[in-house]
C-alpha positions in Angstrom: 124.8 104.1 98.1 122.3 105.7 100.5 118.3 106.9 99.6 119.3 110.3 100.1 122.7 110.2 97.9 120.5 108.5 95.3 118.0 111.5 95.8 120.7 114.2 95.2 122.0 112.6 92.7 118.8 111.9 90.7 118.4 115.2 91.1 121.5 117.2 90.4 121.5 114.6 86.8 118.6 116.1 85.8 118.7 119.5 86.5 117.9 121.6 83.9 114.5 119.9 83.4 113.8 120.7 87.5 111.6 123.9 86.7 109.6 121.7 83.8 108.9 118.3 86.3 108.4 121.1 88.8 105.9 122.3 86.8 104.1 119.5 85.7 103.9 118.0 89.3 102.2 121.4 90.0 99.7 120.4 87.6 99.1 117.0 88.4 98.4 118.2 92.0 95.9 121.1 90.5 94.0 118.8 89.5 94.1 115.8 92.1 93.2 119.6 94.8 90.1 120.0 92.4 88.7 116.7 91.7 89.0 116.3 95.6 87.2 119.8 95.7 84.5 119.0 93.5 83.9 115.8 95.7 83.9 117.9 99.0 82.1 121.1 98.5 79.5 120.0 95.7 79.2 116.2 96.5 80.0 115.3 93.3 81.0 111.7 92.1 84.5 111.4 90.8 83.5 111.3 87.5 81.6 114.7 87.4 84.4 116.7 89.5 87.6 115.1 86.7 85.0 116.4 83.9 84.7 120.3 85.5 88.2 120.2 86.0 89.7 119.3 82.7 86.7 122.0 81.1 87.6 124.5 83.6 91.8 124.3 83.3 91.4 123.9 79.6 88.9 126.7 79.9 86.7 125.1 77.2 83.8 127.2 77.9 81.2 124.7 78.6 78.4 124.2 80.3 78.6 123.8 84.0 77.9 120.0 85.4 75.9 120.7 88.1 74.4 124.4 89.2 77.7 125.2 91.6 76.9 127.0 95.2 78.1 130.4 96.0 81.4 128.2 98.1 81.6 126.1 94.6 82.5 129.3 92.2 84.5 130.3 94.9 86.8 127.4 94.3 86.3 126.9 90.8 87.5 130.7 90.3 90.6 129.4 92.8 91.0 126.5 90.9 91.3 129.1 87.6 94.1 131.1 88.8 96.4 127.8 90.0 95.1 125.6 86.8 95.9 129.1 84.3 99.6 129.8 86.9 100.9 126.3 86.7 100.2 126.0 82.6 102.1 129.8 82.6 105.1 128.2 84.6 105.4 125.2 82.8 105.7 126.6 78.9 107.2 130.1 80.2 109.6 126.9 81.7 110.3 124.8 78.4 110.2 128.1 76.0 113.2 129.3 78.0 115.2 125.9 77.6 114.2 125.9 74.3 115.0 129.4 73.1 118.0 129.7 75.2 119.7 126.7 74.3 119.9 124.2 77.5 118.0 121.5 75.5 121.3 121.3 73.3 123.2 121.9 76.1 121.5 119.4 78.6 122.1 117.0 75.8 126.4 117.2 75.6 126.2 116.7 79.8 124.2 113.9 79.7 126.8 112.4 77.0 129.4 113.9 79.4 127.5 112.4 82.3 127.1 109.2 80.8 131.0 108.7 80.2 131.9 110.2 83.6 129.4 107.0 84.7 131.6 104.4 83.0 134.8 105.6 84.5 136.8 103.6 87.6 140.0 104.6 89.6 140.0 108.3 88.0 141.2 111.8 89.8 138.9 113.9 90.8 140.4 117.4 90.7 137.6 120.3 92.7 139.0 123.8 91.1 140.0 124.9 87.9 141.5 128.3 89.1 145.4 128.8 88.4 146.5 125.6 90.8 143.4 123.5 89.8 144.5 123.9 86.2 148.0 123.0 86.2 147.2 119.9 88.1 144.6 119.0 86.1 146.6 119.5 82.9 149.4 117.6 84.6 147.5 114.2 85.1 145.4 114.6 81.8 149.1 114.8 79.7 150.2 111.9 82.1 147.4 110.2 80.1 144.9 109.4 83.0 141.3 110.4 83.2 140.9 113.8 85.2 137.1 114.8 86.4 137.1 118.5 86.5 134.4 120.1 89.3 133.9 124.0 88.3 131.0 125.8 89.0 132.5 129.0 86.6 130.2 128.8 82.8 133.5 130.2 80.9 135.8 127.9 82.5 133.6 125.1 82.1 133.8 126.1 78.0 137.0 126.2 78.2 137.2 122.2 79.6 135.1 121.1 77.2 137.2 122.5 74.4 139.4 121.3 75.4 138.1 118.0 75.5 138.6 117.2 79.4 135.6 116.0 81.2 134.2 118.4 83.9 131.2 119.0 85.8 129.5 121.6 86.4 128.7 122.9 90.3 129.9 123.1 93.5 132.6 120.9 94.8 131.0 121.5 98.2 127.7 120.1 97.0 127.3 116.0 98.0 125.4 115.5 94.4 128.1 117.0 92.5 131.1 115.1 93.9 128.7 112.0 93.2 128.5 113.3 90.0 131.4 113.6 89.3 132.1 109.3 89.9 133.5 110.4 93.6 132.4 106.8 94.5 134.8 105.2 92.0 137.6 107.4 91.9 141.1 106.4 93.7 142.4 110.4 94.5 140.7 113.9 94.8 142.6 117.1 94.6 140.6 120.6 96.1 142.4 122.9 95.0 139.2 125.7 95.4 140.7 129.1 96.8 138.4 129.4 100.1 140.2 127.2 103.0 136.3 126.6 104.7 135.4 125.4 101.7 138.2 122.9 100.8 137.6 121.4 104.5 134.4 121.4 104.0 135.3 118.8 100.4 137.5 116.4 102.3 135.1 116.0 104.7 132.8 115.8 102.5 134.4 113.5 100.2 136.1 111.1 103.1 132.2 110.6 104.1 131.0 109.1 100.7 134.2 107.2 99.8 136.3 106.5 102.9 139.1 104.4 100.4 139.9 107.4 98.5 143.1 109.5 98.8 142.7 113.3 98.9 145.0 115.4 98.3 144.3 119.7 99.6 145.8 123.0 99.2 146.0 125.2 101.5 147.1 129.3 101.9 148.1 129.3 105.0 150.0 127.0 108.0 147.5 127.4 110.6 144.9 125.3 108.7 146.5 122.3 108.0 145.4 120.7 111.0 141.5 121.1 110.0 142.2 119.5 106.2 144.4 116.2 108.1 141.3 116.4 111.0 138.9 116.5 108.3 140.3 113.6 106.3 142.8 114.7 103.5 145.7 112.4 103.6 148.0 115.1 102.5 148.2 119.1 102.8 149.9 121.7 99.8 150.1 124.6 100.5 151.7 125.9 96.9 152.7 129.4 97.7 155.2 127.9 100.0 156.6 124.6 97.4 157.0 127.9 94.9 159.0 130.1 97.4 161.7 127.4 98.5 161.3 126.2 94.0 162.7 129.7 93.5 165.1 129.7 96.3 166.5 126.6 95.2 166.4 127.7 91.7 169.6 129.8 92.6 170.5 128.4 95.7 171.4 125.3 93.4 170.1 125.6 89.6 171.5 122.8 88.6 169.6 120.6 90.5 166.9 121.9 89.3 167.7 122.0 86.6 167.6 118.4 87.2 164.3 117.9 89.0 162.5 119.5 85.9 163.7 117.2 83.1 163.1 114.2 84.8 159.5 115.7 86.0 158.9 115.3 82.3 157.6 112.4 80.8 158.3 113.2 77.0 162.0 114.0 77.1 164.0 110.6 77.2 164.7 111.0 81.3 161.9 110.3 83.6 161.4 110.2 87.1 158.8 107.5 88.9 157.4 105.7 91.6 156.1 101.7 90.9 154.7 99.8 93.0 155.8 95.7 94.4 152.5 93.9 93.4 152.7 90.4 95.0 153.2 88.5 91.8 156.2 90.4 91.1 159.6 88.4 90.6 161.4 91.2 92.6 159.6 90.1 96.0 161.7 89.0 98.2 164.6 89.7 96.6 168.0 92.5 97.3 169.6 95.4 94.4 171.8 93.1 94.3 170.5 90.4 92.8 167.2 91.6 90.9 169.8 93.9 88.7 167.7 96.3 88.1 170.4 99.1 87.5 172.9 97.1 85.2 170.0 95.3 83.2 168.0 98.8 82.9 170.2 100.8 83.6 167.4 102.2 86.1 168.8 104.4 89.5 166.5 103.0 92.2 167.0 106.7 94.1 164.7 105.5 96.9 162.7 103.1 98.5 159.4 104.1 100.2 158.5 100.7 102.4 154.6 99.1 102.4 155.4 100.7 105.9 155.6 103.6 105.3 159.4 103.7 106.0 161.5 105.6 103.2 164.7 104.2 102.8 166.8 106.7 100.8 169.4 105.8 98.1 169.1 102.3 99.2 172.3 99.9 98.7 173.1 96.7 97.3 171.7 94.8 100.3 168.4 96.2 100.3 165.5 93.6 99.8 162.9 94.2 98.0 158.9 93.4 99.5 154.8 93.3 98.5 153.8 96.5 98.3 157.0 98.4 98.9 157.0 101.5 96.3 160.5 102.1 93.8 161.3 105.6 93.7 163.3 106.1 90.3 165.0 107.7 87.4 166.0 106.3 83.3 164.3 106.2 80.1 160.5 105.7 80.1 161.3 102.7 77.6 163.2 100.9 80.4 161.0 102.3 83.3 157.7 100.5 81.6 159.8 97.6 81.0 160.4 97.5 85.0 156.8 98.4 85.4 155.6 95.4 83.9 158.5 93.0 86.3 156.4 95.0 88.8 153.5 94.6 87.9 153.6 90.4 87.4 153.7 90.9 84.0 157.1 89.7 83.0 159.6 87.0 84.8 162.7 88.9 84.5 164.5 91.3 84.6 166.2 92.0 80.9 166.4 94.2 78.2 
């Protein structure tokens, strides 16, 4: 992580305390400037200058250490005004932090940030609007860790009430994305309402994590090339998908209903994609010798080869290789057994 990235992340993490820290730094600056000013203007020693600054800023009313010249008196006036202003700003910032309940909010967000910092291989959803909320809820329902980036305070409260991890802030900001664990995330879905913002988020995320899988939302087909050039692995048009789905519901209602049932993991039928690991016993076997269909009653709808070639309705002679992805349909418990086999945790295909 670069120094600039660390500074941005630090500033975002302590953003609620930032006005208080700024006031404290300003007071320290006034003290240093006051000591240096008395030493230069009046020619006093360091201890005398420091003592004069302290009794002046504290307004205790003690007598000056030495008689002041006209220049020294003017300097003292400026020192008093600066010191009183700095103290007033510091007290006001701290009072606001306490009275408005921001301290409690800070503690809650700090706890949430600690949880997010421990995540690895999670999903980041930018925007909790009409599209982003559906995406986040589906991922969360499947049992995968998801972090939502949203700047609307109302939606943040909704996310906190639902128990979903969230980061309050603008998704186009580098430090906000880093606070969401971008460097350790596996995928990012940017579903902001503005295509320009989605392009910016995609470009920033790709630069900060080149290995990240990025799915971007677009409202116009004309913006797809821009998002792809920015680094998006896939661009989705919700309006186009929704329109096609409605048309298919009229033209092929039975097929559409079957896909909806297969997409719901809480039902007896589930559609899943399983990646073949290097230690899997299926590596190098064809579908016939693998015995997936007769032993587990799982249908192999397609095989996505490690070369990105897609084989639909593969025949019995289709060979399974390490890195391939099986697109399957079957019962959840049978799919779990096949998942263990694909990962290399089980050495035999059996029910």
